[in-house]
C-alpha positions in Angstrom: 7.8 -3.4 17.0 7.5 -5.7 20.0 8.8 -9.2 18.9 8.2 -11.1 22.1 7.7 -10.7 25.9 9.4 -12.7 28.5 8.6 -12.3 32.2 6.5 -13.4 35.1 2.9 -14.5 34.6 1.0 -12.1 36.8 -2.5 -13.0 35.6 -4.0 -15.7 33.3 -7.5 -15.7 31.7 -8.9 -17.5 28.7 -8.8 -14.2 26.7 -5.8 -12.5 28.1 -2.7 -12.6 30.3 -0.7 -10.0 32.1 3.0 -10.5 31.9 5.3 -8.6 34.4 8.5 -7.6 32.6 10.8 -6.0 35.2 8.0 -4.2 37.0 5.9 -3.3 33.9 2.7 -5.3 33.4 1.8 -5.9 29.8 -1.9 -6.8 29.0 -1.7 -9.3 26.2 -4.7 -10.7 24.3 -4.5 -14.4 23.6 -6.4 -17.2 21.8 -7.7 -20.3 23.5 -5.0 -22.3 21.7 -2.3 -20.2 23.5 -4.2 -20.3 26.8 -4.2 -24.1 26.7 -0.4 -24.2 26.1 0.5 -21.8 28.9 1.4 -23.6 32.0 1.0 -22.1 35.4 4.7 -21.7 35.8 6.1 -18.4 36.9 8.1 -17.6 33.8 6.5 -17.1 30.4 7.4 -16.1 26.9 4.9 -15.1 24.2 5.6 -14.0 20.6 3.6 -10.8 20.1 1.8 -8.7 17.5 1.2 -5.0 18.2 -1.8 -3.6 16.5 -2.0 0.2 16.4 -5.3 1.9 15.6 -6.5 5.5 15.9 -8.2 4.8 19.3 -6.2 1.9 20.7 -3.0 0.0 20.9 -3.6 -3.8 21.3 -1.0 -6.4 22.0 -1.7 -10.0 20.9 0.4 -12.9 22.3 1.1 -16.3 20.8 2.7 -19.4 22.3 4.2 -20.4 19.0 5.6 -18.3 16.1 3.5 -20.3 13.7 0.3 -19.1 15.4 1.4 -15.5 15.1 2.2 -16.1 11.4 -1.3 -17.5 10.7 -2.8 -14.5 12.7 -0.9 -12.0 10.6 -2.0 -13.8 7.4 -5.6 -13.7 8.5 -5.4 -10.0 9.2 -4.3 -9.4 5.6 -7.7 -10.6 4.4 -10.3 -7.9 3.8 -13.2 -8.4 6.3 -11.1 -10.2 8.9 -10.1 -8.2 12.0 -8.1 -9.1 15.0 -11.1 -10.4 17.0 -12.2 -12.7 14.1 -8.7 -13.9 13.6 -8.4 -14.6 17.3 -11.7 -16.4 17.3 -10.5 -18.6 14.4 -7.4 -19.5 16.4 -9.5 -20.2 19.4 -11.8 -22.5 17.5 -9.1 -24.3 15.5 -5.4 -25.0 16.0 -3.0 -23.0 13.7 -2.3 -26.3 11.9 -6.0 -26.9 11.3 -6.4 -23.3 10.0 -3.4 -23.7 7.7 -4.6 -27.0 6.4 -8.2 -25.8 5.9 -6.8 -22.9 3.8 -4.4 -25.1 1.8 -7.1 -27.7 1.0 -9.8 -25.1 0.3 -12.0 -26.5 3.1 -14.7 -23.7 3.1 -16.9 -25.7 5.6 -14.1 -25.9 8.2 -13.4 -22.1 8.1 -17.2 -21.3 8.0 -17.7 -23.4 11.1 -16.0 -20.6 13.1 -18.5 -18.3 14.8 -18.9 -15.0 12.9 -17.5 -16.3 9.5 -20.0 -16.6 6.7 -19.6 -18.4 3.4 -18.3 -15.3 1.5 -15.7 -14.5 4.1 -14.6 -18.2 4.3 -14.2 -18.2 0.5 -12.3 -14.9 0.6 -9.9 -16.3 3.2 -9.2 -19.3 1.0 -8.9 -17.2 -2.2 -6.6 -14.6 -0.6 -4.4 -16.9 1.4 -4.2 -20.3 -0.4 -1.2 -19.4 -2.6 0.6 -17.7 0.3 0.0 -20.7 2.6 1.1 -23.2 0.0 4.3 -21.1 -0.7 5.2 -20.3 2.9 4.7 -23.8 4.2 6.0 -25.5 1.1 2.9 -27.7 0.9 2.4 -29.7 -2.2 -1.1 -28.9 -3.4 -1.6 -32.5 -4.7 -0.8 -34.0 -1.3 -3.1 -31.5 0.4 -6.0 -32.5 -1.9 -5.3 -36.3 -1.5 -5.2 -35.8 2.2 -8.7 -34.1 2.0 -9.9 -37.1 0.0 -8.5 -39.5 2.6 -10.3 -37.5 5.3 -13.6 -37.6 3.4 -13.3 -41.3 2.8 -12.5 -42.0 6.5 -15.5 -39.8 7.5 -17.8 -41.6 5.2 -16.7 -45.0 6.5 -17.2 -43.8 10.1 -20.6 -42.6 9.2 -21.5 -46.0 7.8 -20.3 -47.5 11.1 -22.9 -45.4 12.9 -20.9 -42.5 14.2 -22.2 -38.9 13.9 -20.3 -36.9 11.2 -19.6 -33.9 13.4 -18.2 -35.9 16.2 -16.1 -38.0 13.8 -14.8 -34.9 12.0 -13.3 -33.5 15.2 -11.5 -36.8 16.0 -10.3 -37.3 12.4 -8.9 -33.7 12.3 -7.1 -34.4 15.6 -5.6 -37.6 14.1 -4.6 -35.9 10.9 -3.0 -33.0 12.9 -0.6 -35.5 14.4 0.3 -37.2 11.1 -1.1 -35.8 7.9 0.3 -38.6 5.7 -1.9 -41.4 7.1 -3.7 -43.8 4.8 -7.6 -44.0 5.0 -7.3 -47.3 7.0 -5.0 -45.8 9.5 -7.1 -42.7 9.9 -10.2 -44.9 10.6 -8.3 -47.2 13.0 -6.9 -44.3 15.1 -10.2 -42.5 15.0 -12.0 -45.6 16.3 -9.7 -45.7 19.3 -10.8 -42.1 20.2 -14.5 -42.4 19.5 
């Protein structure tokens, strides 16, 4: 219904913004990912999703169309509501959520607060085929990427780095270039550890 909002940034908080569009202030719920991308400039544009329930109308805003797309996919999963989907996009970047679903990484999805093992498995089961089709991801490359990631994490663990800390850095490195070899992942991760 409302595709996007463009106007003046009247208020900015980690959970919401108020956008003044020709004298009308729109209260827009946002994720931390969107919050971190919003500059303090006067003009702002967010892609939106309007959720209408019996007792409320809620507007969600996204800095990128891809984030809104992932949000809408998450909402299609039974047991995932708007607050859980927003929490996922606050904990992980849209690219990380997409890749976790594509590779079947239950642990990554389960690491989000409020998501248990069954829900994480349901997200992957319901969305994996859609994500692979929409983003035209080759399943084989996604799985080999996951293998490269696992090998790099094991190597970093042997070098004495904590797995949790290493995983964040490796995910960051892979989000910039998912086609890296194990050696390159390790080299780039070591620079950031």
